[in-house]
N, C-alpha and C positions, 0 to 999 in steps of 0.2 A: 642336465635336467631342465635348467632355466631356458636353454636354447630351444628345446623341444616345445616348452610352453609358449615362448614367443612366436615360434613358427606356426603353431596351431592357432594362436590368436590372429596372426597376420593372414593365414589362410582363410580364416572365418570371415574377416572383414573385407578382403580385397574384392570378391564378387559383389558384395553389397555396395561398396564404394562405387563400383562401376555402374550399378543401377542408379544410384543417386546422381552420379555425374551425367548420365544419359538424360536425366530429367532437368537438372539444374545448371549443367555446364561445369567446367573446371573451377571457376571462381565461386560457385555456389556450394562447394563442399570444403570444409575445413577439417584437416586430418593430422597435421603436424603437431607434435607434442607442445612445442613452445607457443603455437597459435591457440591451441586448445586451452592453455592456462588462462587465457583471457576470460573464458566462460565458466570457470570452476566454481563460481559463487555468484549470488545476487547481492543485494544491499546488506544482507546479513552475512558479513564477511568472516564471522567466526567459524562458519561451517563451509567446508570446501570439498569438492569431488570433481575430478576431471572427467568430462564426458568422453565417450569413445569416438564419436563423430559429431560435428556441428554442420547443419545444413541451413542454407539461406534462401528460402523461396521468395518469389516476387508476386505470385498470383495464387488465387484460390485453387486453380487446377494443379499447380505445382505442389501446394500443401497437401492436396488430396493424394497425389501420386506418391509423395514421400511417406505419408501415413499408410498407404496401401502396401508399400515395401516393408515398412515396420511390421504391419499386421501379418504379411506373408511369412516373414522370418521370425515372428514372435519376439520382436525387439522392443524393449521398453523405451518410451520417448517422453520428453519433457518440453513443453512450450516455454519460450522466453521472449519477452519484449525488449525493453530498454535495460532490464536487469537492475531496477531501482527498488524492487520489493524488499521488505524488511522482515519477512517471516520465513525465508528459505523456500518460498513457493516455486521458484525457478531453479532451485538447487539440483544439479544433475544427480542421477543415481548411477551406480556402478554399471558399466557397459551399456550406457544408454545413448540414444540419438537425441541431440538437443536441436529442437526446431526453432530457429531464431527468426522473428518476424520484422526485424529492424529495416529490411529493404522494402517492406510493404508500406510505403509512406505516402500514398496518394490520397488526396481529398477527391473522392469520386463524383460527388454531386452536392451542390448547395441549392436548397429550395427555400428561399426566404419567405415566399408566400405561405408556405405550410410550416415554417419554422423548424426545419430539419436539415441535417447535414449527414452525408454518408461518407465514411472514411475507411481506409484500410487500418489494420491493427497497429502498424508501426508509426502512425501519425502521432506526433507529440501533443500532449494535452493542450498546451498553450497555443498551438497552431490553429486550433479550431476557433478560438476567440479572435485571433489575429485575422483569420479569413473572413469573418463576418462583422467585425467591429465597425468597419467603415460604413456599414448599412444600419448600424444601431442595434446590433445583437451581440450576445455573448454566450459562452458555454459555462454553466454554473459550477460543476464539480471542479475544485481547484486544489489538489494536494500540494503540500509544500514543495514537492519535487516537480511541479507542473511544467517547468521549462525543460525538463529532460525525460519525464516518465511518459510512457506511450498509452494510447487509448486501449489497446489490447490487454495490457497489464492491468489497467484500471477496471476493465470489465471482469477479468479473472478474479481480482481481489475485492471487487465492489468498493473501490476507493472513495474517499470522502473529500475532506478539506475544510477550509475556513467557512465556506458558505453552506455547509451541509445542514446547519441548524434550521434555516428557513427553507432551503431549496432541495434538501435531500442529498443522498449519495448517488453513485453512478447508476444504480438500478432504476432510479426515478427519472433518468434522462435517456435511457436506451429504449428505442421504439422497436427496432428490428435487428436481427442478426443473420448473417450467412455463416454457417458453421460446418467445419469438417469433423465428422464424428470419428471415434477411434478405429472404425473399420475402413475409413477412407471415403465414406459417403458424404455428399454435400446436401445439407438440408437448410431450409429457411425457417426462422422462428420469428414470431411477432408480425408486425405489419406497419403500414404507413399511416395508420390512424392511432390515436392515443390508447384506445381500449379495444382489444381484439377478443372475439368470443372464443370459448374453449379454454383448455388448460393454459396457464401462464408459463409457457416453456421458456420464454425470454427471461422472466424473473428467476426461474430455476437455474438457468445457465449462468447468469451474472452472479459472480461470487463463488462459482464452483471450482475455482483455482486450478483450471486446466485438467480436471479429472473427467470431464464429460466431452471434451473436444477442444478445437481451436476456432475462435471467431476470426473470420477472414474479411468480412465486411460488416460494418457497424453503423446503423442509422441512429443519430443522436438528436435529441430535442434541444433546440436553442431558445434563449429567452430574449425579450426586448430589453435593452439597456434602460434601467430606471431613470426617471426624470431627475431625481436628486439622490446623491450619496453623501453620507457624512460619517466620519470616523471619530469616535470619542476615546481618549486615552485618560485613564484615571490611575493614580498610584496610591498604594495602601500601606499602612504600617504592619499588616499581617496578611497572610494568605487566607486566613479565615474570614477577615473583613471583606476581601475581594470575593470570596465565595458567597458571603451574605448579600453582596450587591447583585450577583448573578441571580440568586433566588428571588430577590426583590424585583428585578427587572421582569423576569418571567411571570411572577405573581401579579404584576401590574397589567398583564395582558399584552405586553410588548414582545414581538418576536423579531429580534434583530437578524440581519443577514448573516452575521457571524459574531461570536463572542469568545475571546481567547484570554487565558491567564498565563503569565510567566512568573516564576519565582525569582528570588534575588540572585541565585546562582546562575540562572539562565540569562537574566538581565545583564549581568556583568560580562558574561561570556560573549553575548551579542555585541555589546558596546565595545569590547576589546577588538572584535573582528570587523564589524560593520560600521561602527561609530555613527549610529543614526542621530545621536544627540537628543533623541526624543525620550529615552528611557532614563529616569533618575536612578543612579547607581545605589542610592541608599534606601530605595523602596524595597520592602519585603515582597511585594507583588505588584504587578501592573495588570490592568484589565483593558482590553481593546474591544470596543463595541462598534460594529458597523451597522448603520441604519440606512435603508434605501426605500424608495417608493415615490409617491407624489411629494412635491416640495412642501406643501402644507402639513402633510403627515410627518415627514422627517423633522420639520421644525418643532412640532409639538412633542414628538418622541425624544428629540434631543434634549429639550428642557427637562422632561420627566426623568430620563436616564441620568442626566447630570445631577439632578436632585437626589435620586435614589443612591447614587454613588457617595454623595456627601453625607447622606443619612447613615451610610455604612462606613464612616470614618475615612473616606478618601481625602488625602492631603491636598492633591491638585487634580483638577479636571480640565483638560484641554480638548479642543475639537478642530477638525479641518474638513473642508468640503472641496478644496481644489485638488485635482488629481496628483500633483507633484507631492504635496505634503501628506496626502493619504497614502501614497505609495511608500513614502519614507517611514511612516508609522508602521506599515505592514512589513517593511523590509526586514526588520529585526526578527519578527516572528517567523517569517519564511526561512530565515537563515539560522534558526535556533539549533537544528540538528547538526549542521555543519560547524557552527560555532562551538559546540561541545567538544569537538576535536582540538580546540585551542587550549582547553583547560585539563584535558586528560588524554593519555596516549590512545585509549580505547573507550568505547561506551557500548552498553547493551540497552536497546530501547524496547519498551513494552507498549502494549496497546489495549488496555482494558477499558471497560465502560461501566459506569455506575449511575444510579439515579442522582439527579441534581441535589436532592435533599440529603444525600449521604456524602457530599463532596468534602465537607469540613472533617467529618469523622474519618474518612478513608485517608485523607491527606495527613492527618495526625498519625494514623497507623503506619503510613509509608515513612514518615519522618522517624518514628520510633524504630522501624525496621532498619533504616539507614544507620541509626545510632548503634543498634545491636550488631549489625553486620560489619560496621567499619567502612562501608562504601558510601561515598557521597551520591545523592540522587538529585538530579535537576528535574524539576517538574514543569512541563509545558503541556497545555491541554486545551481541547475544544470545550470550553466551560459550559456552553449552552446546552450541549447534548451529553455532557458527562464523559467524554472520551479522553481518557488520560494517556499521556505519553511520557511516563517517567524514564529518564535517561540515567542508567546506573553506570557510574564512572569507575574505570579500573585500568590495570596495566596487564595486558595479555602476556607480557614477557615474564610475569611472576608465575611460577608453577602453581597450578590449582586455582588461579584467580577466575578463569572463565567458568569453571564448574561452580564456584561459589556465587558468582553474580547470576548464573542461570538459576540457582536455587533461590536467590533473592527475587528474581523476576517471577519465578513460579509462585512465591508467597504473595506477591502483589496481585497476580491473577486470581489466586484463591480468595484474597480480600475482596476483589471486585465481585466475584460470584456470591460470596457470603453476604455482600451488601445488596444483592438483588440485581447485579449487573451481568456483564458478559466478558469473555476472555479475548474478544477482538471487536474493534469498532470499524476498522478500515484497512488494517495491514494484512488480514487473513490469518489462517492457522498454519498452513504450510508444513514445514518440518520442525519448526520451532515450538509450536504449542499443541501438537496433536495429542500428546499424552495427557493434556489437561481437559480434553473433551469430556471424559467421564465425570469430571467435577461439575460439569454444567448439564450434561444430558444423561438420561438413563440408558441402560443397555438396550432396551426396546427402541428408544429414540435412535440410537446409533445403528442398530440393525436395520431399521426402516430406511435411514439415509443410505446405507450400503445397498439395499435393494434397488434404490433409484440409480446409484452409481453403476450397478451391474447391468441395468437395462441399456445404458449408453456404452459402457466400458466392460463387457463381459470377460475379456481376457486380462483385464487389469493392467494393460500396457500404458495407458495415459496417466502420466505423473504418478507412478506408484509410490507408496510410502508417505504420501502427503494427506493432510486434512484429517484423516482418521487415525486413532491410536493403533499401534502395533504392539506385539509382545515385548518389544524392547522399549527403553525409556526414550524421552525426547532427545537427549544428548546423544545416545548411542545411534539412534536412527538418523540423526541429522549430520553428525560429524563425518568428516572424510574417512573413507576406508583407507587407512594408511598403508601405502605401498612400501615395500622394502626398497632400499637404496638401489639394488640391482634393477628393479622395475623402473624406477624413476629415470635411470641413466640410459635406458635403452630406447632407441628410436624405432618404432614399429613401422611407420609408413614414410 
């Protein structure tokens, strides 16, 4: 019986593999079981599903040809960049084609006079700044994973980063897109000027999580490097006091380039791993504030921010303007997620957003939830825009632990919505949080969004099961469809 099933499966895929190979060459198609395991999850490693086939295009024309094959055979497909996403957005679905853009890594054009750069989706976020920094420019969106995450994934998830408080997230820096739609057509959205007439289709596409198509060329807005940059580090006897300083800074009319808080658990994890020497281990919280702009403006704001921190019980306030020390101050924050692995075998990260005025209340609720559940929660967040990244620490080898921390994560998201916030700030919805969409949107809202999706993706082949709720729960829709041992041990191709 099983032999017949395997034969039918092999017979189904062999002609399709030949079509993909004709477009991409032998090295552009991954089909062996042990090689496919590399692609069975993204950064949300708790959920796994092996794709049927992985394809590796290099050009827009190849992406279009691949999607046309999928459309012709009614094959579901999922786009994947560097695989660093944290919401299961690039999680394969059963019997899908995974379209990986990692080989599309060319910077196609640099236009400094008009402050724009055009790249392929596989270009790493940090490469954009490296390409233009010598001329005095930089690319503002900077997720913590910026040294490995790709621009295509940033566009799909509308990623943010430390500097999103002042400069906005990815959508604020995308001027134009070349997109392959789910039927294999190639369309161009946006333009080379900041504001284009007509519907904002670029804004619609950014953050659509691969459900409307694949961006194959992306024109980004770059910014002139500020005259002066200063980072202030203040440590506090409580996380509430740090939250009070954040509110005070914003109330004073100061808009820092970035403002981040880390709690004691995160501070010690970072110092154990990175050893910055900047973060006092006995502090209950630290606040990092980056100021940029004209030198005279930065100097005035530095004095005012330092004063506000002291008024809110800051024990120590230090600052740095030289690049080396500034980099060291930020190094710990950028390494916070990785450092969590040093203090726990596994962790489950969430990505809720709350109004700044609710920061203290929600953090108290999260701490209470930690006490009730028995799971430690490390808090790291973009304090300026209220984007929380609680890290729920657990051991996946303990039966039932994953399900329990998923439930804790869900309660945190519900807290955020109740406080007037959102279930995602920059990680996306993906397979992880789609069942919480009804907590934030009405049925009419969700149906309207589905109408938009169906215009671009009428067959539902592009990243199915993501972003919107399904009849099944989040866990059921995202977890691997567990194969029997017989299926796992058989080599199909």
